[in-house]
C-alpha positions in Angstrom: -166.6 150.0 -106.4 -169.6 149.9 -104.1 -173.1 148.9 -105.3 -176.2 149.2 -103.2 -179.5 147.8 -104.5 -182.9 148.9 -103.3 -186.6 148.9 -104.4 -187.5 145.3 -104.0 -190.6 144.1 -102.2 -193.9 142.1 -102.5 -195.9 142.9 -105.6 -198.9 141.3 -107.2 -198.6 139.6 -110.5 -199.1 142.0 -113.3 -197.7 144.9 -111.4 -194.6 146.9 -111.9 -191.5 147.7 -109.8 -188.4 149.8 -110.1 -185.1 148.6 -108.6 -182.2 151.0 -108.1 -178.5 150.3 -107.9 -176.4 153.2 -106.4 -172.9 153.1 -107.7 -169.9 154.7 -106.0 -166.1 154.4 -106.1 -165.6 154.6 -109.9 -166.2 156.9 -112.8 -169.9 156.4 -113.2 -170.1 157.6 -116.8 -167.3 155.2 -117.9 -168.8 152.3 -116.1 -171.2 149.5 -117.0 -173.7 147.7 -114.8 -175.3 144.4 -115.1 -178.5 143.2 -113.5 -178.8 139.6 -112.3 -181.3 137.6 -110.4 -181.1 134.3 -108.5 -183.6 131.8 -107.2 -182.5 129.5 -104.4 -181.0 126.3 -105.9 -180.5 127.9 -109.3 -177.6 129.7 -111.0 -177.5 133.4 -111.0 -179.1 134.7 -114.3 -178.0 137.8 -116.1 -181.0 139.8 -117.2 -179.9 143.3 -118.3 -176.8 145.3 -118.8 -176.2 149.0 -119.5 -173.1 150.9 -120.5 -173.4 154.3 -118.9 -171.1 156.0 -121.4 -173.3 155.6 -124.4 -176.5 154.0 -123.1 -176.0 150.7 -124.8 -178.2 148.0 -123.3 -178.6 144.3 -123.6 -181.3 142.0 -122.3 -181.7 138.3 -121.8 -184.4 136.7 -123.9 -186.3 135.8 -120.8 -187.0 139.4 -119.9 -186.8 141.3 -123.2 -189.8 143.5 -123.6 -190.8 143.6 -119.9 -187.6 144.9 -118.3 -186.0 148.3 -119.0 -182.6 149.3 -117.7 -181.6 152.9 -117.5 -179.1 155.1 -115.7 -179.0 158.6 -114.2 -175.5 160.0 -114.1 -176.5 162.9 -111.8 -177.5 160.4 -109.2 -174.9 157.7 -110.1 -177.7 155.2 -110.1 -178.8 152.5 -112.5 -182.5 151.5 -112.6 -184.3 148.3 -113.6 -188.0 148.7 -114.3 -190.0 145.6 -114.3 -193.4 145.5 -115.9 -196.1 142.8 -116.1 -194.5 141.0 -113.2 -194.9 137.2 -113.2 -194.6 134.8 -110.3 -191.5 133.4 -111.9 -189.8 136.8 -111.6 -189.6 136.1 -107.8 -185.9 136.2 -107.0 -183.1 138.1 -105.3 -182.0 140.8 -107.8 -178.4 141.9 -107.8 -176.5 144.6 -109.7 -173.0 143.6 -110.7 -170.1 145.7 -112.0 -167.0 144.7 -114.0 -163.3 145.0 -113.2 -161.8 148.3 -114.1 -160.3 147.1 -117.3 -163.7 146.4 -118.8 -165.1 149.8 -119.7 -168.3 151.0 -121.2 -170.0 149.0 -123.9 -167.2 146.4 -124.0 -168.5 144.9 -120.8 -172.1 144.6 -121.9 -171.3 143.4 -125.4 -168.4 141.0 -124.8 -168.3 140.0 -121.1 -171.8 140.2 -119.5 -173.4 138.0 -118.2 -170.5 135.7 -117.7 -168.6 137.9 -115.2 -168.9 140.6 -112.7 -166.3 141.5 -110.1 -168.3 143.7 -107.8 -171.7 142.9 -106.3 -174.4 144.6 -104.3 -176.1 142.9 -101.4 -179.2 142.1 -103.4 -182.9 143.0 -103.1 -185.7 140.5 -102.8 -188.6 140.7 -105.3 -191.5 138.5 -104.5 -194.5 138.3 -106.8 -197.8 137.0 -105.5 -200.8 135.7 -107.4 
């Protein structure tokens, strides 16, 4: 599985951003993708997860209500929309995918955010005041 993130950048506080994660190498519609973020010196934090097979989503409490995860099977791409950006949202954002035995909603409901076997290179989001 190959994951490629894009869409990061420098944004003012209060603004919005949409990150993309292009997925290849597996059956997209059976797959699940988690979004994570990491600040230097801190552990990687799981923030959202989506099962492409049924659209099931999960969010961490820290981003619920401001972040929206979605997927487009025609483009084999998962999106993370971030609204009302805060300075503390500054981080490198990664998409992560599970091993092949974790399919669909099982990954988001039972495994995420504790494990991901495939990672993208990350995309930097910097929020300025």
